[in-house]
ROKE-335479 format. One line per 5 residues: number of its first residue (from 1); their letters; for each residue x, y, z of C-alpha. Coordinates in Angstrom, 2 decimals. Each point is the difference from the previous one (the first is absolute). Layout:
REM residues N
NUM	A	X:Y:Z; ...
REM end
This chain:
REM residues 444
1	MTALD	-0.05:-0.20:-0.41; 1.23:3.61:-0.44; -0.59:3.55:1.07; -3.13:0.30:-2.51; -1.58:-3.25:1.01
6	LTARD	-0.58:1.31:3.75; -3.07:2.01:0.90; -0.04:4.02:-0.28; 0.35:0.04:4.11; 2.54:-2.77:0.21
11	LAAAV	2.15:1.47:-2.95; 0.02:3.41:2.09; 0.66:-1.84:3.07; 3.41:-1.63:-1.64; 1.11:3.49:-1.25
16	RRGEV	-0.67:1.45:3.43; 2.25:-2.61:1.55; 2.82:0.57:-2.60; -0.42:-4.03:-1.09; -0.82:1.83:-3.78
21	TPGAV	1.14:3.61:-1.34; -2.69:1.89:-2.04; 2.50:0.06:-2.75; 0.58:-3.40:0.12; -4.55:-0.13:-0.10
26	ASETL	0.26:2.56:-2.84; 2.20:-2.37:-2.31; -1.64:-2.72:0.72; -3.40:1.47:-0.59; 1.71:1.65:-3.63
31	ARAAE	1.35:-3.36:-0.67; -3.60:-1.71:0.08; -2.24:2.37:-1.52; 2.92:-0.41:-3.07; -0.81:-3.56:0.16
36	RNPAI	-3.56:-0.36:0.52; -1.88:3.24:-1.16; 0.81:-0.83:-3.83; -2.27:-3.31:0.72; -2.69:2.13:1.25
41	NAICH	0.27:3.77:-0.83; -0.94:1.05:3.57; 2.47:2.73:0.25; 0.24:3.33:-2.87; 2.58:1.97:1.74
46	INPEL	2.76:-0.73:2.77; 1.56:2.51:1.92; 3.25:1.06:-0.82; 0.48:1.13:3.46; -0.56:-3.40:1.77
51	EAEAE	3.59:-0.50:1.43; 0.09:3.80:0.64; -3.20:-0.20:2.25; 1.49:-3.21:1.60; 3.09:2.00:0.92
56	RVTQR	-2.26:2.62:1.87; -1.78:-2.84:1.62; 3.26:-1.54:1.05; 1.15:3.71:1.71; -3.31:0.19:1.75
61	LAAGE	0.09:-2.89:1.51; 3.88:0.80:1.16; -1.17:2.96:1.48; -2.49:-2.23:1.94; -3.45:1.08:-1.77
66	DLPLA	-2.42:-3.00:0.70; -1.50:-0.92:-3.45; -3.06:-2.08:-0.41; 0.57:-0.96:-3.47; 4.16:0.04:0.01
71	GVPVL	0.91:-0.91:-3.13; -2.82:-1.15:-1.27; -0.47:0.08:-4.07; -3.41:1.05:-1.20; -1.93:0.75:-3.31
76	IKDNI	-2.16:2.95:-0.54; -3.03:-0.27:-2.79; 0.37:2.31:-3.00; -2.77:1.96:1.24; 1.66:1.07:3.46
81	WVKGL	2.93:3.18:-0.29; 3.13:-0.95:0.82; 2.36:2.74:0.01; 2.29:0.03:-2.76; -1.04:-2.97:-1.69
86	RVSQG	-2.32:-0.52:-3.43; -3.56:-0.79:1.51; -2.37:-0.17:-3.58; -3.54:-1.45:1.41; 0.83:-2.59:-2.41
91	SRLFA	-0.55:2.66:-2.44; 2.44:0.69:-3.03; -1.83:3.88:0.48; 2.09:0.14:2.99; 2.97:-2.20:-1.50
96	DHIAP	2.42:2.95:1.12; -1.56:1.18:3.49; 2.51:0.22:2.49; -1.73:0.09:3.47; 0.91:3.05:1.79
101	EDAES	-0.31:-1.04:3.57; -0.81:-2.88:1.74; -3.81:-1.13:1.08; -0.14:0.49:3.70; -0.29:-4.14:0.35
106	VRRLR	3.18:-0.34:-2.35; 1.61:2.79:2.51; -1.34:-2.55:2.85; 1.61:-2.81:-0.86; 3.84:1.56:-0.77
111	NAGAM	-0.87:1.87:3.71; 0.06:-3.88:1.03; 3.31:-1.05:-1.85; -1.84:-1.65:-2.91; 1.97:0.37:-3.41
116	ILGIA	-1.74:0.87:-3.06; 0.81:-2.90:-2.52; -2.05:1.54:-2.92; -3.90:0.52:-1.62; -2.34:-2.67:-0.41
121	TCSEF	-1.86:-0.39:-3.00; -3.81:0.83:-0.44; -2.67:0.06:-2.52; -0.48:3.40:-1.71; -1.15:2.67:2.73
126	ACKGA	-0.52:-2.60:2.38; -3.86:-0.78:-1.71; 0.38:-3.64:-0.72; -0.19:-3.35:1.37; 2.59:-1.30:-1.05
131	TNSPH	3.42:1.03:-0.34; 0.84:0.89:-4.11; 0.72:2.95:-1.64; 1.67:1.11:-3.48; 2.15:1.77:2.10
136	HGITR	1.84:-2.65:2.28; -1.95:-3.13:-1.70; -1.16:-3.08:1.80; 0.81:-0.82:3.90; 0.02:-4.01:0.23
141	NPVDL	-0.88:-1.99:2.96; 3.09:-1.50:1.69; -2.46:-2.72:0.88; -0.67:-1.28:-3.09; 1.94:2.42:-3.50
146	TLGPG	-3.06:-0.33:-1.86; -2.35:1.62:2.36; -0.34:3.28:1.11; 0.37:1.31:3.52; -2.93:1.93:0.10
151	GSSGG	-0.25:4.30:0.00; 0.71:2.71:0.27; 2.41:-0.74:2.71; 1.37:-2.90:-2.09; 3.83:0.46:-0.24
156	SVAAV	-0.13:0.88:3.77; -1.19:-3.32:1.01; 1.84:-2.23:-2.64; 3.25:2.07:1.27; -0.60:-1.55:3.78
161	AAGIV	-1.49:-3.39:-1.38; 2.86:-0.45:-1.74; 2.43:0.57:3.15; 1.54:3.24:-1.73; -1.58:2.36:2.89
166	PLALG	-1.15:-1.22:3.27; -2.34:3.44:-0.04; -1.55:1.81:-2.40; -2.52:2.90:-0.28; -2.99:0.01:-2.56
171	TDAGG	-3.18:2.34:0.17; -3.55:-0.91:-0.12; -2.99:1.34:-1.73; -1.86:-3.03:-0.29; 1.88:-2.79:1.45
176	SSRRP	3.24:0.34:-1.71; 1.70:-0.88:3.37; -1.73:-2.90:0.99; -0.97:-2.40:-3.46; 3.56:0.11:-1.24
181	PAHTG	1.21:-1.28:2.92; -2.89:-3.00:0.20; 1.67:-0.72:-3.53; 3.10:-0.20:1.16; 0.00:-1.63:3.57
186	LCGMK	0.59:3.18:1.75; -1.40:2.31:3.06; -1.25:3.59:-1.20; -1.78:2.66:2.03; -2.27:2.91:-0.91
191	PTYDL	-0.19:2.26:2.96; -2.81:2.56:0.96; -0.14:2.25:-2.34; 2.05:3.47:0.95; 2.00:-2.08:2.41
196	IPYGP	3.35:0.06:-2.08; 0.62:3.30:-1.68; -0.96:-0.57:-3.88; 2.70:2.88:-1.37; 1.86:1.72:-1.28
201	SFPEP	-1.10:-1.84:-3.40; -1.92:0.03:-3.02; -3.18:1.18:-0.08; -2.40:-2.98:0.39; -2.76:-0.66:-2.20
206	VWGIS	-2.34:-0.72:2.47; 0.62:1.96:3.22; -1.28:-1.44:3.70; 0.54:-3.57:-0.74; 3.65:-1.25:-0.66
211	VICPI	2.47:-0.46:2.60; 3.54:-0.78:0.43; 0.63:-3.99:0.83; 2.80:-1.87:1.29; 0.76:-3.56:-1.51
216	ARDMG	2.05:-2.86:1.75; 0.45:-3.82:0.56; -2.22:-0.08:3.44; -1.90:1.70:2.18; 2.98:0.66:2.27
221	DIALA	1.61:2.71:-2.72; -3.26:1.42:-0.97; -0.34:0.79:4.08; 3.70:1.42:-0.34; -0.90:2.04:-2.97
226	MKVVA	-3.08:1.59:1.38; 1.65:0.64:3.26; 2.58:2.25:-2.27; -2.34:1.36:-2.41; -2.97:0.45:1.85
231	GVRAE	1.35:-0.08:3.80; -2.52:-2.80:0.52; 0.37:-2.66:2.21; -1.25:-3.54:-0.03; -3.01:-0.40:2.88
236	TPATL	-0.51:-3.64:1.36; -3.17:-1.19:0.04; -1.54:-1.26:3.01; -2.22:-2.11:-1.37; -0.63:-0.07:-3.92
241	HIAAS	-3.28:0.21:-1.94; -0.24:-0.21:-3.80; -3.06:0.42:-2.46; 0.53:-2.43:-3.18; -1.54:1.29:-3.60
246	PDFGT	1.04:-2.59:-2.43; -1.38:2.09:-2.63; -0.10:4.08:1.93; -3.78:-0.22:-1.01; 0.90:0.59:-3.58
251	GQVVE	-1.48:-3.14:-1.56; 3.30:-0.25:-1.70; 1.13:-3.40:-1.17; 3.09:-1.23:1.16; 2.24:-2.65:-0.99
256	PDVAQ	-1.06:-3.62:1.51; 3.78:-0.14:1.62; -0.72:3.45:1.73; -3.15:-0.64:0.93; 1.60:-3.59:1.66
261	NFSTV	2.89:2.27:1.47; -2.09:2.34:1.78; -2.12:-2.88:2.00; 2.96:-1.89:0.79; 1.54:3.59:1.48
266	IEAFA	-3.04:0.95:1.74; -0.02:-3.50:1.57; 3.55:0.24:1.28; -0.85:3.22:1.86; -3.36:-2.00:1.19
271	KAGIT	1.60:-2.54:1.45; 3.13:2.18:1.67; -2.41:1.62:2.18; -0.93:2.93:-2.01; -3.70:1.49:-0.15
276	VRSAE	-1.29:-0.60:-3.08; -2.90:1.24:-1.82; -1.40:1.00:-3.48; -0.46:3.45:-0.69; -2.69:1.06:-2.33
281	IDWGG	0.82:2.98:-1.84; -3.24:1.85:-2.55; 1.76:2.21:-2.28; -3.56:0.99:-1.43; 0.78:-0.85:-3.70
286	IMGHD	3.48:2.00:-0.35; 2.48:-2.14:-1.63; 3.38:1.03:0.42; 0.73:0.86:-4.05; -2.59:2.93:1.23
291	ILPLQ	2.48:2.11:0.69; 2.41:-0.16:-2.76; -1.25:3.26:-1.25; 2.02:1.99:2.60; 3.12:-1.33:-1.21
296	FAGLA	-0.82:0.47:-3.62; -1.00:3.70:0.33; 3.10:0.87:2.13; 2.39:-2.28:-2.78; -2.07:2.94:-2.36
301	QAYGD	0.66:2.93:1.98; 3.69:-0.86:0.87; 0.58:-1.02:-3.35; -2.69:0.25:-2.38; 2.13:2.90:-2.27
306	VWRDT	2.83:-1.79:-0.64; -1.77:-3.00:-0.57; -1.83:1.54:-2.79; 3.50:1.27:-1.47; 2.05:-2.71:0.17
311	PEIFD	-2.08:-3.24:0.76; 3.12:-2.03:-1.24; 1.56:0.42:3.28; -2.30:-1.63:2.36; -1.08:-3.84:0.82
316	PMIGK	-2.77:-0.25:-2.10; -2.40:-1.58:2.56; 1.00:3.31:2.07; -0.93:1.89:-2.89; -3.25:-1.44:-0.16
321	QIETG	-0.87:0.67:3.82; 1.16:3.93:-1.20; -2.36:0.17:-2.92; -3.22:-1.47:2.20; 1.08:2.44:2.74
326	LSLSG	-0.10:2.84:-3.22; -3.45:-1.12:-0.44; -1.42:-0.22:3.79; -2.74:2.96:0.89; 0.26:1.51:3.10
331	VDVAR	-3.00:-1.96:1.02; 2.10:-3.32:-0.73; 2.52:1.05:2.08; -2.26:0.96:2.57; -2.01:-3.24:0.49
336	AHQTS	3.32:-1.56:0.19; 1.40:2.06:2.76; -3.54:-1.05:1.32; 0.63:-3.41:-0.17; 3.10:0.50:2.00
341	YKMRT	-1.74:1.40:2.68; -2.18:-2.71:0.33; 2.86:-2.73:-0.09; 1.48:1.89:2.40; -3.23:0.16:2.20
346	VLRAA	-0.49:-3.68:-0.42; 3.09:-1.13:0.45; 0.83:1.99:3.26; -3.78:-0.66:1.76; 1.38:-4.24:-0.81
351	LDRYG	3.20:0.57:1.89; -1.90:2.04:2.92; -1.53:-3.10:0.22; 2.04:-3.15:-0.69; 3.72:1.73:0.80
356	IIATP	2.24:-1.63:-2.16; -1.36:-1.63:-3.14; 1.71:-2.86:-2.16; -0.47:-0.78:-3.52; 1.97:-1.24:-2.67
361	TTPCP	2.49:2.61:-1.36; -0.83:-0.87:-3.67; -2.41:-2.73:-1.61; 2.72:-1.26:-1.79; 3.78:-0.90:-0.26
366	AWPAD	2.65:1.64:-2.65; -0.92:0.27:-3.42; 2.22:-0.23:-3.45; 2.53:2.97:-0.09; -1.05:0.88:-3.01
371	LSAPE	-3.71:1.23:0.67; -1.20:3.10:2.48; -2.62:-2.33:1.51; -1.22:-4.09:-0.06; -2.38:-0.63:-2.60
376	TIAGQ	-1.80:-1.95:2.39; -0.84:-1.11:3.72; -1.16:-3.19:0.77; -0.86:-0.59:-3.59; -2.22:3.54:-0.58
381	PAGPR	1.13:2.24:-2.16; 1.75:2.77:2.53; -0.57:3.76:-0.68; 3.43:2.08:0.04; -0.50:1.01:3.66
386	DHAAF	-1.64:-3.48:1.12; 3.26:-1.28:1.55; -0.12:3.23:1.97; -3.58:-0.15:1.81; 1.23:-0.51:3.64
391	TPQVN	2.41:2.91:0.44; -1.20:3.79:-1.40; -2.76:0.02:2.51; 2.84:0.52:2.66; 1.27:2.63:-1.48
396	HAGVP	-2.79:1.91:-0.50; -0.79:-0.70:3.79; 3.66:1.02:0.84; 0.36:-2.34:2.33; 2.92:-2.59:0.32
401	ALSLP	0.20:-3.17:-1.29; 3.08:-3.30:-0.82; 0.36:-2.38:-1.57; 1.75:-3.53:1.55; 1.32:-2.99:-1.87
406	CGTTR	-2.08:-2.77:0.89; 0.53:-3.01:-2.56; 0.11:-0.82:-3.77; -2.48:-1.05:-2.80; 0.70:-3.53:-1.02
411	NGLPL	2.03:0.81:-2.59; 2.18:1.69:2.80; -0.61:3.96:-0.64; -0.24:2.20:3.11; -3.46:0.98:1.90
416	GLQLI	-0.36:3.01:2.02; -2.53:0.47:3.27; -1.09:3.76:0.33; -0.47:1.44:3.02; -2.08:3.30:0.57
421	APAGQ	-0.43:2.29:2.55; -1.89:2.92:1.26; 1.72:3.31:-0.31; 3.39:0.66:2.41; -0.08:-3.38:1.01
426	DGALI	3.37:-0.82:-1.88; 1.95:-1.08:3.02; -3.06:-2.15:1.00; 0.29:-1.22:-3.55; 3.65:-0.48:0.09
431	GAALA	-0.41:-2.23:2.80; -2.66:-2.38:-1.00; 1.75:-0.72:-3.03; 3.04:-0.68:2.36; -2.30:-2.66:1.79
436	VEPLL	-1.32:-1.58:-2.84; 3.48:-0.30:-2.58; 0.95:-3.06:1.93; -3.28:-1.65:-0.48; 0.06:0.31:-3.73
441	KDIA	3.43:-1.31:-0.38; -0.71:-3.56:-0.20; -3.19:0.43:-2.23; 0.72:-1.42:-3.64
REM end
């Protein structure tokens, strides 16, 4: 086992004890990125100052600073600013954009002793549930290179899953920090809205729902990252109550392996003494795709003029979203805002009733890398957002959620368990996830 095979917390502890130097970690990280990234295309830019960052961490340790992420290499999604690095939102429109300053989350990672390896691929403007774009190409799933990792935080999760870094930052405006980890056997957490400052950054297509998110191999590293970037500490539950919903009240069909896995997980919880009950959620007929006009209109507002002048530089799927946004009326957008508010009201009321709610993270495992969405789910034709049926409601409610690895399909593809908690209960959610994580490791 080498330094990069350790958890972020164990690696930082080894660095603090002097068992490995930040410079040695930086060298190993660069070598591993050079070896493993070409197959998966998870990293679009390497930080040329990584070794200099390692030297600064060494100097800070020598000066007696206590650094919780000492010498830990991290990767940052291509829509989060890292000062001096090329950050493009996966778009040829921003191919030459150099971030003028660090996002606050990046600054906090640096303050804790982390070293920025570079920038992770994402779909254009982080507005697609797969990680591919004309600018950076296709990102592949390390579990199976014929498959994709999902999106839009696919580069961040692929790099962690490939063992290049133990920790990465992604963003989540509809499930991007939960579905890709579910497809790659990782943990990812979407915090309560605005718990972690989002900028400085690019304008967001849909303000009020996107958040900065840690991605790691286990919940211990998620807990450490959340302590560093959000000041949140895990809260150990005295007792644990979980309300289960196999389809989140949406009526979305799920793959048989997903349904069986979720049933097995809930049975394991009950056998372990966790109080489990069914969660009944009535969305009043609203569907996840009903809020998409907000994204389309936001993209049109930000990039509609450029699209009209130079459509060839855009991902065709994003161009279609922009064109749809340009055709929307004010009434259409107002209707989507009302739907967003209703989602928030329904989910927050359910969380008030039940506390923590559990669902499958996704209704299906990973799909072929050259597709932006699965063509079928459970043998039925799938819409472009059916794979995301259980995640965007959380964003519109502004509440925290996370995904834990919970076994695999019969073909060995990773699956995820989503846990959702009331707003502001991030510490309690992390504590609950830490408590159930050992129960999930033995589930096939």
